[in-house]
C-alpha positions in Angstrom: 29.5 11.8 -31.1 29.0 14.7 -33.5 29.0 18.0 -31.8 27.0 20.3 -34.0 24.8 23.0 -32.4 21.4 24.0 -33.9 21.9 27.4 -35.4 18.2 28.3 -36.0 16.5 29.3 -32.8 13.1 28.6 -34.4 14.2 25.0 -35.3 15.4 24.5 -31.7 12.2 25.9 -30.2 10.1 23.5 -32.4 12.2 20.4 -31.6 12.2 21.1 -27.9 8.4 21.7 -27.9 7.7 18.5 -29.8 9.6 16.5 -27.1 6.5 16.8 -25.0 4.1 15.4 -27.6 2.6 16.1 -31.0 1.5 19.5 -32.2 0.1 21.2 -35.3 1.7 24.0 -37.3 -0.9 26.4 -36.1 -0.3 25.4 -32.4 3.4 25.9 -32.9 2.8 29.4 -34.5 0.6 30.4 -31.6 3.1 29.0 -29.0 6.1 31.0 -30.3 4.3 34.0 -31.7 5.3 33.2 -35.3 3.5 34.1 -38.4 1.9 31.0 -40.0 4.1 31.1 -43.2 7.3 31.3 -41.1 6.1 28.4 -38.8 5.1 26.4 -41.9 8.5 27.0 -43.5 10.4 26.0 -40.4 8.4 22.8 -40.0 8.9 21.9 -43.6 12.7 22.3 -43.3 12.7 20.1 -40.2 10.6 17.5 -42.0 12.9 17.5 -45.0 15.9 17.0 -42.7 14.2 14.0 -41.1 14.0 15.6 -37.7 10.2 15.6 -37.4 7.4 13.6 -39.1 3.8 14.3 -40.0 0.8 12.1 -39.6 -1.2 12.6 -42.8 -3.8 9.9 -42.1 -6.4 12.5 -41.3 -5.5 14.8 -44.1 -2.9 17.6 -44.5 -5.0 20.2 -42.7 -4.0 20.4 -39.1 -1.9 17.2 -39.4 0.0 16.6 -36.2 3.8 16.8 -36.2 6.0 14.4 -34.2 9.6 14.5 -33.1 11.5 11.7 -34.9 14.4 9.6 -33.5 16.7 11.7 -35.6 15.3 14.8 -34.0 16.0 13.4 -30.6 19.6 12.7 -31.6 19.9 16.2 -33.1 18.8 17.8 -29.8 21.4 15.6 -28.0 24.1 16.8 -30.5 23.1 20.4 -29.8 23.4 19.9 -26.0 26.8 18.2 -26.2 28.0 20.9 -28.5 27.2 23.5 -25.9 28.9 21.4 -23.2 32.1 21.0 -25.2 32.2 24.7 -25.7 32.6 25.2 -22.0 34.4 21.9 -21.2 37.5 23.6 -19.8 35.5 25.9 -17.5 33.3 23.1 -16.3 36.3 20.8 -15.6 38.2 23.3 -13.5 35.3 25.2 -11.8 33.4 22.0 -10.7 30.2 24.0 -10.6 26.9 23.5 -12.4 26.2 25.9 -15.3 23.4 27.2 -17.5 24.6 26.3 -21.0 21.7 27.9 -22.8 18.5 29.8 -21.9 15.7 31.4 -23.8 11.9 31.7 -23.3 11.3 28.1 -24.4 14.3 26.2 -23.5 16.8 26.0 -20.7 19.9 23.7 -20.9 21.6 22.9 -17.7 25.0 21.2 -17.1 25.4 19.4 -13.7 28.8 18.5 -12.3 27.1 16.6 -9.5 23.8 14.6 -9.3 21.2 17.1 -8.2 18.8 16.4 -5.3 15.7 17.6 -7.0 14.2 18.5 -10.4 13.5 22.1 -9.2 16.6 24.2 -8.9 17.1 27.9 -8.1 19.5 30.0 -10.3 20.3 33.2 -8.4 21.1 36.5 -10.1 24.8 36.6 -11.3 25.6 39.4 -8.8 24.3 37.2 -5.9 26.4 34.2 -7.1 29.6 36.4 -7.2 28.8 37.6 -3.7 26.9 35.2 -1.5 24.7 32.4 -2.6 22.6 32.5 0.6 19.0 31.5 0.7 18.0 35.1 1.3 18.5 36.1 -2.3 15.7 38.3 -3.6 16.3 37.7 -7.3 16.7 34.6 -9.3 15.0 32.1 -11.5 13.5 28.7 -10.6 14.1 26.1 -13.3 12.2 22.9 -13.6 14.5 20.3 -15.2 13.4 16.7 -14.7 16.0 14.8 -12.8 15.1 11.5 -14.5 16.0 13.0 -17.9 19.6 13.9 -17.0 22.1 12.2 -19.4 25.8 12.1 -18.5 28.7 12.6 -20.9 32.5 12.6 -20.8 33.9 16.1 -21.0 36.9 14.9 -22.9 35.1 13.7 -26.0 31.4 14.1 -25.5 30.7 10.4 -25.4 28.0 9.0 -23.0 29.1 8.3 -19.5 27.7 6.4 -16.5 25.9 8.6 -14.0 27.4 9.1 -10.5 26.1 6.9 -7.8 25.2 9.8 -5.5 25.5 13.5 -5.3 28.4 13.6 -2.7 31.1 11.5 -1.2 32.2 10.0 -4.5 35.6 9.8 -6.0 34.7 12.6 -8.3 34.4 14.9 -5.3 38.1 14.5 -4.6 39.4 14.6 -8.2 41.2 17.9 -9.3 38.8 18.3 -12.3 35.4 17.2 -13.4 35.4 14.2 -15.8 31.7 14.0 -16.7 28.8 16.3 -16.9 25.0 15.7 -16.7 22.9 17.5 -19.4 19.2 18.1 -19.1 16.7 20.4 -20.7 14.2 22.3 -18.6 12.0 25.3 -18.5 11.6 28.5 -16.5 9.3 27.7 -13.7 9.2 31.0 -11.9 11.1 34.3 -12.0 11.7 36.3 -8.8 12.4 39.9 -9.2 13.9 41.1 -12.4 16.4 38.2 -12.7 17.1 36.6 -16.1 19.1 33.5 -17.0 22.5 34.1 -18.7 24.5 31.6 -20.7 27.6 30.3 -18.9 26.1 31.3 -15.5 27.1 29.1 -12.6 24.5 28.1 -10.0 24.5 26.1 -6.7 22.6 22.8 -6.5 22.3 22.2 -2.7 19.0 22.8 -1.1 20.6 25.0 1.6 21.8 27.3 -1.1 18.5 27.7 -2.9 16.2 30.7 -2.9 12.8 31.2 -1.3 10.1 28.7 -2.4 8.3 29.4 -5.6 5.0 31.1 -5.0 3.4 28.6 -7.6 3.9 25.9 -5.0 1.8 27.8 -2.4 -1.5 28.7 -4.0 -3.8 26.9 -1.6 -4.6 26.7 2.1 -3.7 23.0 2.6 -0.2 21.5 2.4 -0.4 18.1 0.8 3.3 17.3 0.6 6.7 18.6 -0.4 8.5 18.8 -3.7 10.6 15.7 -4.1 14.2 16.2 -2.9 13.4 19.5 -1.1 11.6 20.8 2.0 9.4 23.1 0.0 5.8 22.6 0.9 3.3 22.1 -1.8 -0.1 23.7 -1.3 -2.2 23.4 -4.5 -4.8 25.9 -5.6 -8.5 25.5 -4.9 -10.4 23.5 -7.4 -7.6 21.0 -7.9 -8.2 18.4 -10.6 -6.7 14.9 -9.8 -6.6 11.6 -11.7 -5.1 9.0 -9.4 -5.2 5.2 -10.1 -3.3 4.5 -6.9 -5.5 3.9 -3.9 -2.5 4.8 -1.7 -1.9 8.1 -3.3 -5.6 8.9 -3.2 -5.7 8.1 0.5 -2.7 10.2 1.3 -4.0 13.2 -0.7 -7.5 13.0 0.7 -6.2 12.8 4.3 -4.5 16.1 3.8 -7.2 17.9 1.8 -10.0 16.5 3.9 -8.9 18.4 7.0 -11.8 20.6 8.1 -13.7 19.7 4.9 -16.6 17.5 3.7 -15.0 14.5 1.9 -17.3 12.7 -0.5 -16.0 9.3 -1.6 -15.9 5.6 -1.0 -12.5 4.8 0.5 -14.0 3.8 3.9 -16.8 1.7 2.5 -19.3 2.5 5.3 -22.2 1.6 3.0 -24.6 3.8 5.0 -25.1 7.6 4.9 -27.3 10.5 6.0 -28.4 12.8 3.2 -30.6 15.9 3.1 -34.0 15.5 1.5 -33.0 18.2 -1.0 -30.8 15.7 -2.8 -34.0 13.9 -4.0 -35.1 17.1 -5.8 -31.8 17.1 -7.8 -32.3 13.4 -8.4 -35.8 13.9 -9.8 -34.6 16.6 -12.1 -31.7 14.5 -13.3 -34.0 11.5 -13.8 -36.7 13.5 -15.6 -34.9 16.4 -17.4 -38.0 17.3 -19.5 -40.6 17.2 -16.7 -42.1 20.6 -15.7 -41.2 22.1 -12.4 -44.6 21.7 -10.8 -44.7 18.0 -11.5 -41.1 17.6 -10.1 -42.2 19.4 -6.9 -45.3 17.2 -6.6 -43.2 14.0 -6.9 -40.6 15.4 -4.5 -43.2 16.3 -1.8 -44.8 12.8 -2.0 -41.5 11.0 -1.8 -40.4 13.1 1.2 -43.6 12.3 3.0 -43.3 8.6 2.5 -39.6 8.5 3.4 -40.2 10.6 6.5 -42.9 8.2 7.8 -40.8 5.2 7.0 -43.8 2.9 7.4 -44.3 1.8 3.8 -44.9 -1.9 3.6 -45.1 -2.0 -0.2 -42.6 0.4 -1.7 -43.6 2.2 -4.9 -41.5 2.1 -8.0 -40.1 5.5 -7.2 -39.1 4.4 -3.7 -37.4 1.3 -5.1 -35.5 3.5 -7.6 -34.4 5.7 -4.7 -33.1 2.7 -2.8 -31.3 1.4 -6.0 -29.6 4.8 -6.7 -28.7 5.8 -3.1 -28.4 2.5 -1.1 -29.0 2.6 2.6 -29.7 6.2 3.6 -31.0 8.0 6.7 -32.9 11.0 5.1 -32.8 14.2 7.1 -33.5 17.9 7.0 -30.0 18.7 8.3 -27.5 20.4 5.9 -24.2 18.8 4.8 -21.3 19.7 7.1 -17.6 18.9 7.3 -16.8 15.2 7.8 -17.0 12.1 5.6 -19.9 11.2 3.3 -19.8 7.7 1.8 -20.6 6.9 -1.8 -20.2 3.2 -1.4 -23.3 1.4 -2.8 -24.6 4.4 -4.7 -25.0 4.5 -8.5 -23.4 7.2 -10.7 -26.8 8.9 -11.0 -27.4 9.1 -7.3 -23.9 10.4 -6.8 -24.4 13.0 -9.5 -27.6 14.2 -7.9 -25.7 14.6 -4.6 -22.9 16.7 -6.2 -25.5 18.9 -7.9 -27.0 19.5 -4.4 -23.5 20.2 -3.0 -22.8 22.8 -5.7 -26.0 24.6 -4.9 -26.1 24.5 -1.1 -22.7 23.7 0.5 -21.3 26.1 3.0 -18.2 24.1 4.0 -15.0 23.3 2.1 -15.4 20.0 0.2 -13.5 17.4 -1.8 -14.9 14.7 -4.2 -13.3 11.3 -4.6 -15.3 10.1 -7.7 -15.3 6.2 -8.0 -17.3 5.9 -11.2 -16.2 5.5 -14.9 -18.2 8.5 -16.3 -18.8 12.0 -15.0 -20.6 14.9 -16.6 -18.0 17.4 -17.9 -20.3 20.3 -17.1 -20.8 19.2 -13.5 -17.0 18.9 -13.0 -16.5 22.4 -14.3 -19.2 23.7 -11.9 -17.6 21.8 -9.0 -14.0 23.0 -9.7 -15.3 26.6 -10.1 -17.0 26.5 -6.7 -15.0 28.7 -4.2 -15.2 26.0 -1.5 -14.2 23.1 -3.7 -10.7 21.9 -2.8 -10.4 19.0 -5.3 -12.2 16.6 -7.6 -10.4 13.3 -7.8 -11.1 10.6 -10.4 -9.6 7.2 -10.9 -11.3 5.7 -14.0 -11.9 6.7 -17.5 -9.7 9.0 -19.7 -7.4 11.3 -17.7 -8.0 15.0 -18.0 -5.6 17.2 -20.0 -3.6 19.7 -17.9 -4.6 23.3 -18.4 -2.4 26.2 -19.0 -3.4 27.8 -15.7 -4.7 24.9 -13.6 -2.7 22.0 -12.3 -3.7 18.3 -12.7 -2.3 15.7 -10.3 -1.3 12.3 -11.6 0.3 9.2 -10.0 4.1 9.5 -9.7 6.6 6.8 -10.5 7.0 5.7 -6.9 4.6 4.9 -4.1 3.5 8.0 -2.2 4.6 10.4 -5.0 2.4 12.4 -7.4 3.2 14.4 -10.5 1.6 17.9 -10.6 1.3 19.0 -14.2 0.4 22.4 -15.5 0.1 23.0 -19.2 2.0 20.9 -21.7 5.4 20.9 -20.1 5.5 21.6 -16.3 5.6 18.5 -14.0 6.5 18.7 -10.4 7.1 15.5 -8.4 5.6 15.8 -5.0 6.0 13.5 -2.0 2.7 13.3 -0.2 2.4 13.8 3.5 2.3 10.7 5.7 -0.3 10.7 8.5 1.0 12.3 11.7 2.1 10.0 14.5 1.2 10.4 18.2 4.1 11.0 20.6 5.2 8.0 22.5 6.1 8.7 26.1 9.2 7.0 27.5 8.9 4.9 30.6 10.0 1.8 32.5 8.1 -1.3 33.6 8.1 -1.4 37.4 6.9 -5.1 37.7 5.7 -7.9 35.6 2.8 -9.9 37.1 0.6 -11.8 36.2 2.5 -13.6 33.5 0.5 -12.2 30.5 -2.9 -11.1 29.2 -3.8 -14.6 28.0 -3.4 -16.0 31.5 -5.6 -13.3 32.9 -8.3 -13.7 30.3 -8.3 -17.5 30.8 -8.9 -17.0 34.5 -11.4 -14.2 33.8 -11.9 -13.4 37.5 -9.2 -13.9 40.1 -9.4 -13.9 43.9 -5.8 -14.8 44.7 -2.5 -14.1 43.2 -1.4 -17.7 43.5 -3.7 -18.5 40.6 -1.1 -16.9 38.3 2.3 -18.3 37.2 4.0 -14.9 37.0 6.0 -13.2 39.7 4.0 -12.1 42.8 4.6 -8.5 43.6 4.7 -7.7 47.3 4.3 -4.5 49.2 2.4 -1.5 47.8 2.7 -2.8 44.3 1.2 -6.1 45.2 -1.7 -4.5 46.9 -2.5 -2.3 43.9 -2.2 -5.2 41.5 -4.5 -7.4 43.6 -7.0 -4.6 43.7 -6.8 -4.1 39.9 -7.3 -7.9 39.3 -10.5 -7.6 41.4 -11.8 -4.9 39.0 -11.2 -7.0 35.9 -13.0 -7.4 33.5 -15.5 -4.5 34.0 -12.8 -2.1 35.2 -13.0 1.3 36.8 -11.8 4.3 34.7 -11.4 6.7 37.6 -9.3 4.2 39.6 -7.2 3.3 36.5 -6.4 7.0 36.0 -5.2 7.3 39.6 -2.8 4.3 39.0 -1.6 5.2 35.6 1.6 7.1 36.5 3.0 4.8 39.2 1.4 1.5 38.4 0.9 1.2 34.6 0.1 -2.6 34.6 -2.5 -2.2 37.3 -4.0 0.7 35.4 -4.1 -1.3 32.2 -5.8 -4.3 33.9 -8.4 -2.0 35.5 -9.3 -0.1 32.4 -12.8 -0.6 31.0 -12.9 -2.0 27.5 -14.0 1.3 25.9 -11.1 3.2 27.4 -8.4 0.7 26.5 -7.4 2.2 23.1 -6.6 5.6 24.5 -4.8 4.1 27.5 -2.7 1.8 25.3 -1.5 4.9 23.3 -0.2 6.3 26.6 1.1 3.1 28.2 2.1 0.6 25.5 5.8 1.2 25.9 5.5 0.9 29.7 3.7 -2.5 29.8 5.4 -5.8 30.1 5.5 -8.0 27.0 2.4 -10.1 26.4 -0.2 -7.7 27.6 -1.5 -6.3 24.3 -4.1 -9.1 24.0 -6.4 -7.3 26.4 -7.0 -5.0 23.5 -9.3 -5.9 20.7 -7.6 -6.2 17.3 -10.1 -3.7 15.8 -9.7 -1.2 18.6 -6.6 0.4 17.2 -6.1 2.3 13.9 -3.9 0.6 11.3 -1.0 2.9 11.9 -0.5 1.6 15.5 -0.9 -2.1 14.9 2.8 -2.9 14.2 3.8 -1.4 17.6 1.0 -3.4 19.3 2.1 -6.6 17.7 5.5 -6.6 19.5 3.9 -7.3 22.9 1.1 -9.6 21.7 0.7 -13.4 21.5 1.1 -15.2 18.2 -2.7 -15.6 17.9 -3.2 -11.9 18.3 -0.5 -11.1 15.8 -2.1 -13.5 13.3 -5.4 -11.6 13.7 -3.6 -8.3 13.1 -2.0 -9.5 9.9 -5.4 -10.8 8.7 -6.8 -7.3 9.3 -3.9 -5.7 7.5 -4.3 -8.0 4.5 -7.9 -7.0 4.1 -7.9 -3.3 4.9 -4.4 -1.7 4.5 -5.0 -0.8 0.8 -8.3 0.9 1.8 -6.4 3.2 4.2 -3.1 3.0 2.4 -1.6 6.1 3.8 -0.3 4.1 6.7 2.0 2.2 4.3 4.1 5.3 3.8 4.2 5.8 7.5 5.3 2.2 8.1 8.0 2.6 5.4 9.4 5.7 7.1 9.7 3.7 10.4 11.5 0.9 8.6 13.9 3.3 6.9 14.5 5.1 10.2 15.7 1.8 11.6 13.6 2.2 14.8 13.6 -0.7 17.3 10.2 -1.8 16.1 11.3 -1.8 12.4 10.9 -5.6 12.1 7.2 -5.3 13.1 6.6 -2.5 10.6 8.4 -4.6 7.9 6.2 -7.6 8.8 3.1 -5.6 8.3 4.3 -4.1 5.0 5.1 -7.5 3.6 1.5 -8.7 4.3 0.0 -5.5 2.8 2.1 -4.8 -0.3 2.0 -6.6 -3.7 5.5 -7.2 -5.0 4.3 -7.5 -8.6 3.0 -3.9 -8.4 5.7 -1.4 -9.8 4.8 1.3 -7.3 5.1 -1.1 -4.3 8.0 -3.3 -5.4 10.7 -1.0 -4.0 9.1 -0.7 -0.6 8.5 -4.5 -0.6 12.2 -5.1 -1.1 13.2 -2.7 1.7 10.8 -4.4 4.1 12.0 -7.9 3.1 15.6 -6.8 3.8 14.7 -5.7 7.3 12.5 -8.6 8.0 15.1 -11.3 7.1 17.5 -9.5 9.5 15.1 -10.1 12.3 12.1 -12.3 11.3 8.8 -12.4 13.1 5.5 -14.1 12.3 7.4 -16.3 9.8 4.5 -18.6 9.1 2.0 -15.8 8.4 4.4 -13.8 6.3 5.4 -16.7 4.1 1.8 -17.7 3.6 0.8 -14.2 2.8 3.6 -13.5 0.3 3.9 -16.8 -1.4 0.6 -18.6 -1.0 -2.5 -16.6 -0.6 -2.2 -14.0 -3.4 -2.8 -14.3 -7.1 0.6 -13.2 -8.5 2.2 -13.2 -11.9 4.0 -16.5 -12.3 7.3 -14.9 -13.3 7.3 -12.5 -10.4 6.3 -15.4 -8.0 9.1 -17.6 -9.3 11.7 -14.9 -8.9 10.5 -14.0 -5.5 10.4 -17.6 -4.4 13.9 -18.2 -5.5 15.3 -15.1 -3.8 13.5 -15.8 -0.6 14.6 -19.4 -0.5 18.3 -18.3 -0.7 17.8 -15.8 2.0 16.0 -18.3 4.2 18.8 -20.8 3.9 21.1 -18.3 5.7 18.8 -18.2 8.8 19.6 -20.4 11.9 19.2 -24.1 11.2 16.7 -24.3 14.1 14.4 -21.7 12.5 11.1 -22.1 10.6 12.6 -20.2 7.7 15.5 -22.5 7.3 13.3 -25.6 7.5 11.0 -24.1 4.8 13.9 -23.3 2.5 15.3 -26.9 2.8 11.9 -28.5 2.2 11.3 -26.2 -0.9 14.7 -27.0 -2.4 14.1 -30.8 -2.0 10.6 -30.6 -3.4 11.7 -28.4 -6.4 14.7 -30.6 -7.2 12.7 -33.9 -6.6 15.3 -35.1 -4.2 14.5 -38.0 -1.9 13.0 -37.3 1.5 15.5 -39.0 3.9 13.9 -40.2 7.2 16.0 -37.8 9.4 14.9 -34.9 7.2 11.3 -35.9 7.4 11.4 -35.9 11.2 13.1 -32.5 11.3 10.5 -31.0 8.9 7.5 -32.5 10.7 8.8 -31.0 14.0 9.5 -27.5 12.7 6.9 -26.8 9.9 3.2 -26.2 10.5 1.3 -29.5 9.9 -0.8 -27.9 7.1 2.3 -27.3 5.1 3.5 -30.9 4.9 0.0 -32.6 4.7 0.6 -33.4 1.1 3.6 -35.6 2.0 2.0 -37.0 5.3 1.3 -40.5 3.9 4.7 -41.0 2.5 6.5 -39.7 5.6 4.4 -41.7 8.0 4.9 -45.0 6.3 8.7 -44.3 6.2 8.8 -43.6 9.9 6.7 -46.7 10.8 9.0 -48.9 8.8 12.0 -48.4 11.1 12.6 -48.7 14.9 14.1 -45.2 15.0 11.1 -43.8 13.3 8.6 -45.6 15.6 10.5 -44.4 18.6 10.2 -40.9 17.4 6.5 -41.2 16.7 6.0 -42.2 20.3 6.5 -38.6 21.4 5.4 -36.7 18.3 1.9 -35.2 18.7 -0.1 -35.0 15.5 -3.7 -35.2 14.2 -2.7 -37.9 11.6 -6.3 -38.3 10.3 -6.4 -34.6 9.5 -3.1 -34.7 7.7 -4.0 -37.8 5.6 -7.7 -37.5 4.9 -7.7 -34.3 3.0 -9.8 -34.1 -0.2 -8.0 -35.5 -3.2 -6.7 -32.7 -5.4 -6.6 -30.1 -2.6 -3.8 -27.6 -3.2 -0.9 -27.8 -0.8 -0.6 -25.0 1.8 3.2 -25.1 1.6 4.2 -21.5 0.6 5.8 -21.4 -2.9 5.1 -25.1 -3.7 2.6 -26.2 -6.4 1.4 -29.7 -5.4 -1.9 -31.5 -4.8 -3.0 -33.7 -1.9 -3.3 -37.3 -3.1 -6.2 -38.0 -0.7 -6.3 -41.0 1.7 -4.3 -43.9 0.2 -3.0 -45.8 3.2 -4.0 -49.4 4.0 -3.7 -51.5 7.1 -0.7 -53.2 5.7 1.1 -49.8 5.4 0.0 -48.9 8.9 1.0 -52.2 10.7 3.9 -50.4 12.3 1.4 -48.5 14.4 0.7 -51.7 16.3 4.3 -52.0 17.3 4.2 -48.7 19.3 4.4 -49.1 23.1 1.6 -48.4 25.4 3.0 -45.0 26.4 3.4 -41.8 24.4 1.4 -39.6 22.1 0.5 -42.3 19.5 -3.3 -42.6 20.1 -4.1 -40.8 16.8 -2.1 -43.6 15.0 -3.9 -46.3 16.9 -7.2 -44.7 15.9 -6.0 -44.3 12.4 -5.2 -48.1 12.1 -8.6 -49.0 13.6 -10.6 -46.8 11.3 -8.8 -48.1 8.2 -9.2 -51.7 9.4 -12.9 -51.3 9.9 -13.3 -49.8 6.4 -11.4 -52.5 4.7 -13.3 -55.3 6.5 -16.7 -53.7 5.9 -17.3 -53.2 9.6 -19.4 -50.3 11.0 -17.5 -47.0 11.6 -15.9 -47.3 15.1 -16.1 -44.7 17.8 -12.6 -43.5 18.4 -10.8 -41.8 21.3 -9.3 -38.9 19.5 -12.7 -38.0 18.0 -15.8 -40.2 18.1 -16.6 -39.6 14.4 -13.0 -39.6 13.0 -13.6 -43.0 11.4 -15.7 -41.4 8.6 -12.7 -39.5 7.3 -11.4 -42.6 5.5 -14.7 -43.4 3.8 -16.3 -41.7 0.7 -17.8 -38.5 1.7 -21.1 -39.3 -0.1 -21.6 -42.0 2.6 -21.3 -39.6 5.5 -24.1 -38.6 7.7 -24.7 -34.8 7.8 -22.2 -33.3 10.3 -23.1 -30.0 11.8 -21.4 -27.8 14.3 -21.9 -30.4 17.0 -18.7 -32.2 15.8 -16.7 -29.1 16.8 -17.7 -29.6 20.5 -16.2 -33.0 21.1 -12.8 -34.7 20.7 -9.9 -33.3 18.7 -11.0 -29.9 17.4 -8.9 -30.3 14.2 -10.8 -33.5 13.4 -14.1 -31.8 14.1 -13.2 -28.9 11.8 -12.3 -31.2 8.9 -15.5 -33.3 9.3 -17.6 -30.2 9.4 -15.8 -28.5 6.4 -15.9 -31.6 4.1 -19.5 -32.3 5.0 -20.6 -28.8 4.3 -18.7 -28.8 1.0 -20.3 -32.0 -0.1 -23.8 -30.5 0.6 -22.9 -27.3 -1.2 -20.6 -28.2 -4.1 -20.8 -24.7 -5.6 -19.5 -23.2 -2.4 -16.9 -25.9 -2.2 -15.5 -25.0 -5.5 
C-alpha cells in the first residue's frame, strides 16, 4: 500500500469532516474558522484530485460536497504513513499510541483490541509516572471501535484483527506484528491536558481516568457506556428516536422512575384525564374561535361529561370519544405514574401534551406513538424543566444538535447510540430491570405429590387421598391443617408456617397473596407446586423460574403469554439473556422463554436467539412448544426459515434417540428427502411425536400398519383418536414444525380399513372399530351411527354441508378431541370468512 501522508492540514480537516456526511463550502468554512476564499480553494483542489465530489443537481450555490472512494483511500494512506513512521517504536513498546492529534482529528494506533470506543489518554507526565485512575489531567477520545482497521507493521498491508484483547499469541510474542488504526475526536478534556503525537496511552478500563462529565448531565442513570462501567445519565429534555420496542422499554423503565410516563407500551386502553385537557383540545380543534366561545363549549362539555347520563351523545361528545377513547374525566391533577395513550388519536394526544406543558408539576417523559408531531410542541416539551425525554418511533429521525444529544437504536439488542452534533456517537448498554434477591433454602418434605393432585381433589379430609409421601409428626400435623385451609387459605397462619414449613404455608396462602409468597418461597418448594399460582399472577421476568417447577400444561400457558406480551415489556429479554450468559442453573428455562419471544430474522435479536438456542439444545425443555413457536407459528422470511430449519435439524439429530427432538429431526429429513416411511419408523414416530404433527400422514401410516400382523399387534395397545387424525379439512396445513404440507382430507374406504376387523377384542382399538363402522355406514348410504368414542363422530367422514349444527354440547360427551373437531368444523362451515 502507498504510504503518503497528507501534507495540508486543511485538506486533512476537510476529508475527515466529510467522512461523517456531506457538507457545503460555507459549512466547512464555518466549522474550521476559514475564510471563504481559502475554503473554496481547498475544496477545489480536493475535487481536482478526485478526493471529493460535488452534487450540482441543485445548482452550484451551496452544492453539497461528498467524500469519494478515492478520498477514503487517501485518508487510509495518510493513516498508514503515520503508522509506518513509528513502526519500530510500536513493535518494541507494545503500547497503544496517539499518531496524530489536532482540534478536528485524532488518529490512534492500537496494539491490542480495545474494550470500548471511549478511551482516556492521560497527561504525558502521568504516563511516565503512574497511570492510575486517579489522574487529574487527560483527554477522553471517542474513536469508534467498529471502525478500527488492522495493518501489518512490516509493510502496511491489511491484516486480520485479533480475536480478543488478551490471551492471544500476540501477547506472548517479543514484538507487535499488527496495529489497529482508527480516527476519532476529542470527547472531553480534563484539566489543561493536550494530546501529543507519539504519546502512549493505556487501554484497560482499570487504567482509565475519571468518567467524562458529559456522560453525567442528568439525574437518572439509563445505562453504561459499552465496554466500560461508566454510568450514562443524559441531560434533561432528551430527544430519542427508537424503532426498537425493546430499547424503548428499557429506556422508559429507567427514565420513568418517579415520573409521569405518557405512552402506549402497556396498552391499558383506559385512562383518567383532567377536564383541563378538553380546553386544550377545543383550542386545537378550533384555532380561530374566540376565547369566550371556547370557554362556553368547554363548560357545557364538562357539565355533560360530569353527569355521565347522556343517552344521545352530541356531535362534540362523540368527537371527544373518538379522540380520547375510554376516559374517566376528573378534576385531579396529573401525577407521577403511567398515563396510557393507547386508543387515542394524534389530536387527542397533542391536546394532552399541551396541557402537560402548562400544568405539570412532576417530572415526565413522552413515548410518542404517532407518525407526525408538531415541531413547535416538541420544542416546548424539551425546553420544560421537568421534561426528561421525548421518544418517537415513526417518521423522519431528528438531526442531532451541537449541544443536545439524540438517542438512536444501536447495532445490538439493548444498546443505543447517543449522538451529539455531526460526529459524536456513544454506544450505551441500557440498564436491565433489577431482580429481586432469591433466598436460599431447603425443602423439608414433599407431600402431597404436586399441585395438580391437590387442585383435582379441591378439598381434602384425609392424607390417604394423595399419592405423595405422608409426612408424620409435627410436619404431618401442619400439613394436614394446611390442606384443611385450602383453597380459601389463611394469610396469618401461612405467615406463621413460612419459615419452618414452606409447603404448608404455600398451600394455606390465599390466592391474592400467592405471588408475593412465591417470590419468597419458590426455591424452597418441591417440584410441581407452581400450578397453584395463576399464569398471569407473576411478572414476565419471573416466569422462567416458575416454569421449572410447573406442569407441562402450566408451562405451555406461560409460553403462550410470553409469545403475546414479551415484546410489549421487552426489557425482560435482556434480563433473561444475562441469566443465560451467566450459566445459572435455570439457564435452560430462560433460553426456552427467549426462543419463544425472539424473532431470528430480526438483526437486533438474531445474536441473542443463537445464544439461547445453544443453551437450549444442551438441555432442552418444552420441546414441542419451542419447535412450534420457532418453526411453525411465525411469519418468517423463507430464506431465514430454511437456514434455521436445516441448522436445528442437524442439532436435533444429536439428541438422544428416545427424545422428541431426535424423532422430529428424523421425520423432517425423511419428508424433505421424500424417502419411504418404513413401518417400524412409522410406529416410532407415532409414539413419540404429538398426534397433530403427523396427522397429514395418518391415512398412509394407518393402512400400512393394518396390512401386517406386526402392525395390527402394535395398534392393539396404541391409543389414538383416529377419526380426528384422518378427518381434517382437505388442504389444512400440517402442524409439523418446519414442514410445508397439506392434509389430504378423509380418503380411506372400508376396503383399506378391513384390517381393523382383525384386531382382537382387547386393547385400545375402539376408535378403529368406530372408524370402520362410520365409513361403512357412509358407503352403504346408511344413517349416521351412534359410536362409542363419541356419539356424533360418524359425521366426520361425511361432507360438512350435510352436518347438523353442532354447538358446544358436543364438547361435553365422548372423546373431547372428537368434540372439538366437530365444533370447529361446524363453526367454520357456518362462518366461512372466519374459517379463512
